[in-house]
N, CA, C and O atoms as a Maestro MAE file, in Angstrom:
{
 s_m_m2io_version
 :::
 2.0.0
}

f_m_ct {
 s_m_title
 :::
 protein
 m_atom[220] {
  # First column is atom index #
  i_m_mmod_type
  r_m_x_coord
  r_m_y_coord
  r_m_z_coord
  i_m_residue_number
  s_m_chain_name
  s_m_pdb_residue_name
  s_m_pdb_atom_name
  i_m_atomic_number
  :::
  1 25 -46.988 -28.359 -12.969 1 A "MET " " N  " 7
  2 3 -45.811 -28.042 -13.772 1 A "MET " " CA " 6
  3 2 -44.602 -27.881 -12.833 1 A "MET " " C  " 6
  4 15 -44.699 -27.175 -11.829 1 A "MET " " O  " 8
  5 25 -43.476 -28.520 -13.142 2 A "PRO " " N  " 7
  6 3 -42.293 -28.411 -12.277 2 A "PRO " " CA " 6
  7 2 -41.736 -26.996 -12.269 2 A "PRO " " C  " 6
  8 15 -41.774 -26.282 -13.270 2 A "PRO " " O  " 8
  9 25 -41.220 -26.618 -11.114 3 A "ARG " " N  " 7
  10 3 -40.623 -25.288 -10.990 3 A "ARG " " CA " 6
  11 2 -39.211 -25.303 -11.548 3 A "ARG " " C  " 6
  12 15 -38.474 -26.280 -11.409 3 A "ARG " " O  " 8
  13 25 -38.858 -24.204 -12.177 4 A "ARG " " N  " 7
  14 3 -37.494 -24.073 -12.695 4 A "ARG " " CA " 6
  15 2 -36.542 -23.770 -11.562 4 A "ARG " " C  " 6
  16 15 -36.893 -23.097 -10.592 4 A "ARG " " O  " 8
  17 25 -35.353 -24.269 -11.697 5 A "LYS " " N  " 7
  18 3 -34.308 -23.997 -10.720 5 A "LYS " " CA " 6
  19 2 -33.893 -22.537 -10.866 5 A "LYS " " C  " 6
  20 15 -33.633 -22.068 -11.975 5 A "LYS " " O  " 8
  21 25 -33.832 -21.825 -9.754 6 A "GLN " " N  " 7
  22 3 -33.455 -20.420 -9.803 6 A "GLN " " CA " 6
  23 2 -31.963 -20.289 -10.087 6 A "GLN " " C  " 6
  24 15 -31.137 -20.967 -9.477 6 A "GLN " " O  " 8
  25 25 -31.641 -19.416 -11.010 7 A "ALA " " N  " 7
  26 3 -30.246 -19.223 -11.407 7 A "ALA " " CA " 6
  27 2 -29.467 -18.528 -10.296 7 A "ALA " " C  " 6
  28 15 -29.973 -17.625 -9.631 7 A "ALA " " O  " 8
  29 25 -28.240 -18.963 -10.112 8 A "ARG " " N  " 7
  30 3 -27.339 -18.341 -9.141 8 A "ARG " " CA " 6
  31 2 -26.538 -17.284 -9.880 8 A "ARG " " C  " 6
  32 15 -26.020 -17.540 -10.967 8 A "ARG " " O  " 8
  33 25 -26.434 -16.108 -9.300 9 A "ARG " " N  " 7
  34 3 -25.650 -15.044 -9.928 9 A "ARG " " CA " 6
  35 2 -24.169 -15.374 -9.806 9 A "ARG " " C  " 6
  36 15 -23.717 -15.890 -8.784 9 A "ARG " " O  " 8
  37 25 -23.432 -15.076 -10.846 10 A "THR " " N  " 7
  38 3 -21.992 -15.312 -10.833 10 A "THR " " CA " 6
  39 2 -21.325 -14.119 -10.160 10 A "THR " " C  " 6
  40 15 -21.469 -12.984 -10.615 10 A "THR " " O  " 8
  41 25 -20.605 -14.374 -9.089 11 A "SER " " N  " 7
  42 3 -19.976 -13.297 -8.326 11 A "SER " " CA " 6
  43 2 -18.696 -12.829 -9.017 11 A "SER " " C  " 6
  44 15 -18.139 -13.519 -9.870 11 A "SER " " O  " 8
  45 25 -18.255 -11.654 -8.630 12 A "VAL " " N  " 7
  46 3 -16.996 -11.119 -9.144 12 A "VAL " " CA " 6
  47 2 -15.865 -12.078 -8.792 12 A "VAL " " C  " 6
  48 15 -14.948 -12.289 -9.586 12 A "VAL " " O  " 8
  49 25 -15.937 -12.652 -7.605 13 A "ARG " " N  " 7
  50 3 -14.916 -13.614 -7.166 13 A "ARG " " CA " 6
  51 2 -14.883 -14.829 -8.098 13 A "ARG " " C  " 6
  52 15 -13.808 -15.318 -8.444 13 A "ARG " " O  " 8
  53 25 -16.075 -15.318 -8.508 14 A "ASP " " N  " 7
  54 3 -16.138 -16.446 -9.443 14 A "ASP " " CA " 6
  55 2 -15.537 -16.069 -10.797 14 A "ASP " " C  " 6
  56 15 -14.808 -16.858 -11.398 14 A "ASP " " O  " 8
  57 25 -15.841 -14.874 -11.270 15 A "ILE " " N  " 7
  58 3 -15.321 -14.426 -12.565 15 A "ILE " " CA " 6
  59 2 -13.797 -14.324 -12.509 15 A "ILE " " C  " 6
  60 15 -13.113 -14.732 -13.447 15 A "ILE " " O  " 8
  61 25 -13.269 -13.785 -11.421 16 A "GLN " " N  " 7
  62 3 -11.817 -13.716 -11.255 16 A "GLN " " CA " 6
  63 2 -11.215 -15.117 -11.238 16 A "GLN " " C  " 6
  64 15 -10.161 -15.356 -11.828 16 A "GLN " " O  " 8
  65 25 -11.886 -16.031 -10.562 17 A "ALA " " N  " 7
  66 3 -11.395 -17.410 -10.489 17 A "ALA " " CA " 6
  67 2 -11.412 -18.067 -11.860 17 A "ALA " " C  " 6
  68 15 -10.486 -18.801 -12.205 17 A "ALA " " O  " 8
  69 25 -12.456 -17.813 -12.648 18 A "ILE " " N  " 7
  70 3 -12.530 -18.365 -14.008 18 A "ILE " " CA " 6
  71 2 -11.308 -17.926 -14.804 18 A "ILE " " C  " 6
  72 15 -10.641 -18.746 -15.436 18 A "ILE " " O  " 8
  73 25 -11.021 -16.641 -14.770 19 A "LEU " " N  " 7
  74 3 -9.887 -16.110 -15.534 19 A "LEU " " CA " 6
  75 2 -8.560 -16.654 -15.014 19 A "LEU " " C  " 6
  76 15 -7.685 -17.016 -15.800 19 A "LEU " " O  " 8
  77 25 -8.411 -16.713 -13.704 20 A "ARG " " N  " 7
  78 3 -7.166 -17.207 -13.104 20 A "ARG " " CA " 6
  79 2 -6.946 -18.683 -13.434 20 A "ARG " " C  " 6
  80 15 -5.846 -19.081 -13.817 20 A "ARG " " O  " 8
  81 25 -7.987 -19.484 -13.285 21 A "LEU " " N  " 7
  82 3 -7.849 -20.923 -13.514 21 A "LEU " " CA " 6
  83 2 -7.557 -21.250 -14.974 21 A "LEU " " C  " 6
  84 15 -6.795 -22.173 -15.265 21 A "LEU " " O  " 8
  85 25 -8.160 -20.498 -15.894 22 A "THR " " N  " 7
  86 3 -7.924 -20.798 -17.310 22 A "THR " " CA " 6
  87 2 -6.587 -20.252 -17.788 22 A "THR " " C  " 6
  88 15 -5.873 -20.926 -18.530 22 A "THR " " O  " 8
  89 25 -6.243 -19.045 -17.372 23 A "HIS " " N  " 7
  90 3 -5.033 -18.417 -17.907 23 A "HIS " " CA " 6
  91 2 -3.769 -18.767 -17.131 23 A "HIS " " C  " 6
  92 15 -2.728 -19.025 -17.735 23 A "HIS " " O  " 8
  93 25 -3.843 -18.778 -15.821 24 A "GLU " " N  " 7
  94 3 -2.643 -19.043 -15.021 24 A "GLU " " CA " 6
  95 2 -2.393 -20.531 -14.817 24 A "GLU " " C  " 6
  96 15 -1.247 -20.979 -14.815 24 A "GLU " " O  " 8
  97 25 -3.476 -21.298 -14.643 25 A "GLN " " N  " 7
  98 3 -3.306 -22.723 -14.362 25 A "GLN " " CA " 6
  99 2 -3.581 -23.602 -15.573 25 A "GLN " " C  " 6
  100 15 -3.342 -24.809 -15.536 25 A "GLN " " O  " 8
  101 25 -4.084 -22.998 -16.650 26 A "GLY " " N  " 7
  102 3 -4.284 -23.742 -17.886 26 A "GLY " " CA " 6
  103 2 -5.396 -24.782 -17.852 26 A "GLY " " C  " 6
  104 15 -5.371 -25.740 -18.625 26 A "GLY " " O  " 8
  105 25 -6.378 -24.603 -16.960 27 A "LEU " " N  " 7
  106 3 -7.470 -25.572 -16.887 27 A "LEU " " CA " 6
  107 2 -8.442 -25.390 -18.047 27 A "LEU " " C  " 6
  108 15 -8.580 -24.294 -18.590 27 A "LEU " " O  " 8
  109 25 -9.103 -26.460 -18.415 28 A "SER " " N  " 7
  110 3 -10.109 -26.415 -19.477 28 A "SER " " CA " 6
  111 2 -11.418 -25.850 -18.926 28 A "SER " " C  " 6
  112 15 -11.595 -25.724 -17.715 28 A "SER " " O  " 8
  113 25 -12.323 -25.514 -19.832 29 A "VAL " " N  " 7
  114 3 -13.643 -25.027 -19.436 29 A "VAL " " CA " 6
  115 2 -14.327 -26.061 -18.543 29 A "VAL " " C  " 6
  116 15 -14.929 -25.707 -17.529 29 A "VAL " " O  " 8
  117 25 -14.235 -27.319 -18.914 30 A "ARG " " N  " 7
  118 3 -14.865 -28.390 -18.127 30 A "ARG " " CA " 6
  119 2 -14.267 -28.459 -16.725 30 A "ARG " " C  " 6
  120 15 -14.994 -28.587 -15.739 30 A "ARG " " O  " 8
  121 25 -12.947 -28.374 -16.640 31 A "GLU " " N  " 7
  122 3 -12.276 -28.448 -15.339 31 A "GLU " " CA " 6
  123 2 -12.645 -27.262 -14.442 31 A "GLU " " C  " 6
  124 15 -12.870 -27.431 -13.244 31 A "GLU " " O  " 8
  125 25 -12.704 -26.070 -15.027 32 A "VAL " " N  " 7
  126 3 -13.093 -24.879 -14.266 32 A "VAL " " CA " 6
  127 2 -14.537 -25.023 -13.792 32 A "VAL " " C  " 6
  128 15 -14.858 -24.719 -12.643 32 A "VAL " " O  " 8
  129 25 -15.390 -25.485 -14.680 33 A "SER " " N  " 7
  130 3 -16.801 -25.689 -14.357 33 A "SER " " CA " 6
  131 2 -16.969 -26.637 -13.175 33 A "SER " " C  " 6
  132 15 -17.737 -26.361 -12.253 33 A "SER " " O  " 8
  133 25 -16.263 -27.731 -13.207 34 A "GLU " " N  " 7
  134 3 -16.352 -28.713 -12.120 34 A "GLU " " CA " 6
  135 2 -15.793 -28.151 -10.817 34 A "GLU " " C  " 6
  136 15 -16.370 -28.362 -9.750 34 A "GLU " " O  " 8
  137 25 -14.689 -27.447 -10.898 35 A "ARG " " N  " 7
  138 3 -14.047 -26.926 -9.691 35 A "ARG " " CA " 6
  139 2 -14.904 -25.853 -9.013 35 A "ARG " " C  " 6
  140 15 -15.004 -25.815 -7.787 35 A "ARG " " O  " 8
  141 25 -15.528 -24.974 -9.825 36 A "LEU " " N  " 7
  142 3 -16.315 -23.875 -9.258 36 A "LEU " " CA " 6
  143 2 -17.793 -24.221 -9.100 36 A "LEU " " C  " 6
  144 15 -18.561 -23.443 -8.536 36 A "LEU " " O  " 8
  145 25 -18.188 -25.396 -9.602 37 A "LYS " " N  " 7
  146 3 -19.584 -25.840 -9.548 37 A "LYS " " CA " 6
  147 2 -20.520 -24.864 -10.257 37 A "LYS " " C  " 6
  148 15 -21.576 -24.497 -9.740 37 A "LYS " " O  " 8
  149 25 -20.102 -24.454 -11.456 38 A "ILE " " N  " 7
  150 3 -20.938 -23.633 -12.326 38 A "ILE " " CA " 6
  151 2 -20.947 -24.283 -13.699 38 A "ILE " " C  " 6
  152 15 -20.101 -25.128 -13.995 38 A "ILE " " O  " 8
  153 25 -21.900 -23.893 -14.538 39 A "SER " " N  " 7
  154 3 -22.041 -24.561 -15.829 39 A "SER " " CA " 6
  155 2 -20.892 -24.222 -16.782 39 A "SER " " C  " 6
  156 15 -20.240 -23.184 -16.662 39 A "SER " " O  " 8
  157 25 -20.671 -25.125 -17.722 40 A "LYS " " N  " 7
  158 3 -19.651 -24.885 -18.754 40 A "LYS " " CA " 6
  159 2 -20.043 -23.673 -19.590 40 A "LYS " " C  " 6
  160 15 -19.179 -22.918 -20.037 40 A "LYS " " O  " 8
  161 25 -21.345 -23.487 -19.802 41 A "THR " " N  " 7
  162 3 -21.819 -22.338 -20.573 41 A "THR " " CA " 6
  163 2 -21.445 -21.033 -19.880 41 A "THR " " C  " 6
  164 15 -21.024 -20.082 -20.539 41 A "THR " " O  " 8
  165 25 -21.594 -20.979 -18.571 42 A "THR " " N  " 7
  166 3 -21.240 -19.776 -17.814 42 A "THR " " CA " 6
  167 2 -19.749 -19.487 -17.924 42 A "THR " " C  " 6
  168 15 -19.348 -18.344 -18.142 42 A "THR " " O  " 8
  169 25 -18.938 -20.513 -17.775 43 A "VAL " " N  " 7
  170 3 -17.482 -20.341 -17.901 43 A "VAL " " CA " 6
  171 2 -17.149 -19.811 -19.292 43 A "VAL " " C  " 6
  172 15 -16.397 -18.846 -19.426 43 A "VAL " " O  " 8
  173 25 -17.700 -20.431 -20.313 44 A "SER " " N  " 7
  174 3 -17.431 -20.018 -21.695 44 A "SER " " CA " 6
  175 2 -17.879 -18.588 -21.948 44 A "SER " " C  " 6
  176 15 -17.185 -17.827 -22.623 44 A "SER " " O  " 8
  177 25 -19.036 -18.221 -21.411 45 A "THR " " N  " 7
  178 3 -19.564 -16.866 -21.601 45 A "THR " " CA " 6
  179 2 -18.618 -15.825 -21.018 45 A "THR " " C  " 6
  180 15 -18.330 -14.817 -21.663 45 A "THR " " O  " 8
  181 25 -18.134 -16.063 -19.808 46 A "TYR " " N  " 7
  182 3 -17.242 -15.081 -19.187 46 A "TYR " " CA " 6
  183 2 -15.875 -15.038 -19.854 46 A "TYR " " C  " 6
  184 15 -15.244 -13.982 -19.898 46 A "TYR " " O  " 8
  185 25 -15.413 -16.155 -20.369 47 A "LEU " " N  " 7
  186 3 -14.157 -16.141 -21.124 47 A "LEU " " CA " 6
  187 2 -14.321 -15.346 -22.417 47 A "LEU " " C  " 6
  188 15 -13.425 -14.596 -22.803 47 A "LEU " " O  " 8
  189 25 -15.463 -15.509 -23.086 48 A "LEU " " N  " 7
  190 3 -15.738 -14.756 -24.307 48 A "LEU " " CA " 6
  191 2 -15.812 -13.262 -24.004 48 A "LEU " " C  " 6
  192 15 -15.235 -12.449 -24.727 48 A "LEU " " O  " 8
  193 25 -16.518 -12.904 -22.943 49 A "ARG " " N  " 7
  194 3 -16.636 -11.485 -22.570 49 A "ARG " " CA " 6
  195 2 -15.269 -10.882 -22.243 49 A "ARG " " C  " 6
  196 15 -14.985 -9.744 -22.615 49 A "ARG " " O  " 8
  197 25 -14.436 -11.637 -21.557 50 A "ALA " " N  " 7
  198 3 -13.094 -11.147 -21.227 50 A "ALA " " CA " 6
  199 2 -12.272 -10.945 -22.492 50 A "ALA " " C  " 6
  200 15 -11.569 -9.944 -22.633 50 A "ALA " " O  " 8
  201 25 -12.365 -11.906 -23.416 51 A "ARG " " N  " 7
  202 3 -11.634 -11.816 -24.682 51 A "ARG " " CA " 6
  203 2 -12.097 -10.592 -25.471 51 A "ARG " " C  " 6
  204 15 -11.276 -9.855 -26.017 51 A "ARG " " O  " 8
  205 25 -13.422 -10.373 -25.532 52 A "GLU " " N  " 7
  206 3 -13.966 -9.223 -26.265 52 A "GLU " " CA " 6
  207 2 -13.546 -7.900 -25.631 52 A "GLU " " C  " 6
  208 15 -13.409 -6.891 -26.323 52 A "GLU " " O  " 8
  209 25 -13.339 -7.907 -24.305 53 A "ALA " " N  " 7
  210 3 -12.920 -6.700 -23.593 53 A "ALA " " CA " 6
  211 2 -11.409 -6.494 -23.658 53 A "ALA " " C  " 6
  212 15 -10.892 -5.492 -23.164 53 A "ALA " " O  " 8
  213 25 -10.705 -7.448 -24.270 54 A "GLY " " N  " 7
  214 3 -9.266 -7.331 -24.407 54 A "GLY " " CA " 6
  215 2 -8.493 -7.750 -23.167 54 A "GLY " " C  " 6
  216 15 -7.336 -7.365 -22.994 54 A "GLY " " O  " 8
  217 25 -9.121 -8.530 -22.310 55 A "LEU " " N  " 7
  218 3 -8.439 -8.989 -21.086 55 A "LEU " " CA " 6
  219 2 -7.683 -10.266 -21.331 55 A "LEU " " C  " 6
  220 15 -7.051 -10.794 -20.416 55 A "LEU " " O  " 8
  :::
 }
 m_bond[219] {
  # First column is bond index #
  i_m_from
  i_m_to
  i_m_order
  :::
  1 1 2 1
  2 2 3 1
  3 3 4 2
  4 3 5 1
  5 5 6 1
  6 6 7 1
  7 7 8 2
  8 7 9 1
  9 9 10 1
  10 10 11 1
  11 11 12 2
  12 11 13 1
  13 13 14 1
  14 14 15 1
  15 15 16 2
  16 15 17 1
  17 17 18 1
  18 18 19 1
  19 19 20 2
  20 19 21 1
  21 21 22 1
  22 22 23 1
  23 23 24 2
  24 23 25 1
  25 25 26 1
  26 26 27 1
  27 27 28 2
  28 27 29 1
  29 29 30 1
  30 30 31 1
  31 31 32 2
  32 31 33 1
  33 33 34 1
  34 34 35 1
  35 35 36 2
  36 35 37 1
  37 37 38 1
  38 38 39 1
  39 39 40 2
  40 39 41 1
  41 41 42 1
  42 42 43 1
  43 43 44 2
  44 43 45 1
  45 45 46 1
  46 46 47 1
  47 47 48 2
  48 47 49 1
  49 49 50 1
  50 50 51 1
  51 51 52 2
  52 51 53 1
  53 53 54 1
  54 54 55 1
  55 55 56 2
  56 55 57 1
  57 57 58 1
  58 58 59 1
  59 59 60 2
  60 59 61 1
  61 61 62 1
  62 62 63 1
  63 63 64 2
  64 63 65 1
  65 65 66 1
  66 66 67 1
  67 67 68 2
  68 67 69 1
  69 69 70 1
  70 70 71 1
  71 71 72 2
  72 71 73 1
  73 73 74 1
  74 74 75 1
  75 75 76 2
  76 75 77 1
  77 77 78 1
  78 78 79 1
  79 79 80 2
  80 79 81 1
  81 81 82 1
  82 82 83 1
  83 83 84 2
  84 83 85 1
  85 85 86 1
  86 86 87 1
  87 87 88 2
  88 87 89 1
  89 89 90 1
  90 90 91 1
  91 91 92 2
  92 91 93 1
  93 93 94 1
  94 94 95 1
  95 95 96 2
  96 95 97 1
  97 97 98 1
  98 98 99 1
  99 99 100 2
  100 99 101 1
  101 101 102 1
  102 102 103 1
  103 103 104 2
  104 103 105 1
  105 105 106 1
  106 106 107 1
  107 107 108 2
  108 107 109 1
  109 109 110 1
  110 110 111 1
  111 111 112 2
  112 111 113 1
  113 113 114 1
  114 114 115 1
  115 115 116 2
  116 115 117 1
  117 117 118 1
  118 118 119 1
  119 119 120 2
  120 119 121 1
  121 121 122 1
  122 122 123 1
  123 123 124 2
  124 123 125 1
  125 125 126 1
  126 126 127 1
  127 127 128 2
  128 127 129 1
  129 129 130 1
  130 130 131 1
  131 131 132 2
  132 131 133 1
  133 133 134 1
  134 134 135 1
  135 135 136 2
  136 135 137 1
  137 137 138 1
  138 138 139 1
  139 139 140 2
  140 139 141 1
  141 141 142 1
  142 142 143 1
  143 143 144 2
  144 143 145 1
  145 145 146 1
  146 146 147 1
  147 147 148 2
  148 147 149 1
  149 149 150 1
  150 150 151 1
  151 151 152 2
  152 151 153 1
  153 153 154 1
  154 154 155 1
  155 155 156 2
  156 155 157 1
  157 157 158 1
  158 158 159 1
  159 159 160 2
  160 159 161 1
  161 161 162 1
  162 162 163 1
  163 163 164 2
  164 163 165 1
  165 165 166 1
  166 166 167 1
  167 167 168 2
  168 167 169 1
  169 169 170 1
  170 170 171 1
  171 171 172 2
  172 171 173 1
  173 173 174 1
  174 174 175 1
  175 175 176 2
  176 175 177 1
  177 177 178 1
  178 178 179 1
  179 179 180 2
  180 179 181 1
  181 181 182 1
  182 182 183 1
  183 183 184 2
  184 183 185 1
  185 185 186 1
  186 186 187 1
  187 187 188 2
  188 187 189 1
  189 189 190 1
  190 190 191 1
  191 191 192 2
  192 191 193 1
  193 193 194 1
  194 194 195 1
  195 195 196 2
  196 195 197 1
  197 197 198 1
  198 198 199 1
  199 199 200 2
  200 199 201 1
  201 201 202 1
  202 202 203 1
  203 203 204 2
  204 203 205 1
  205 205 206 1
  206 206 207 1
  207 207 208 2
  208 207 209 1
  209 209 210 1
  210 210 211 1
  211 211 212 2
  212 211 213 1
  213 213 214 1
  214 214 215 1
  215 215 216 2
  216 215 217 1
  217 217 218 1
  218 218 219 1
  219 219 220 2
  :::
 }
}
C-alpha cells in the first residue's frame, strides 16, 4: 500500500503571507497557492478563519 504524503504544517509566516497577498496585493486563491507552494484548500481555509475572526 502506498504511503501517504505527510502534511506540512502551515507556519504563522505563511498565514501572514496569505492574508497580505490576498488583501494588500489582491491575488487570487490560486495565485497565492502557487506562490507559497501550498494547496488552494489551505489558502481558502485560512481566509475563511480570518473572515470568521473579523480580520
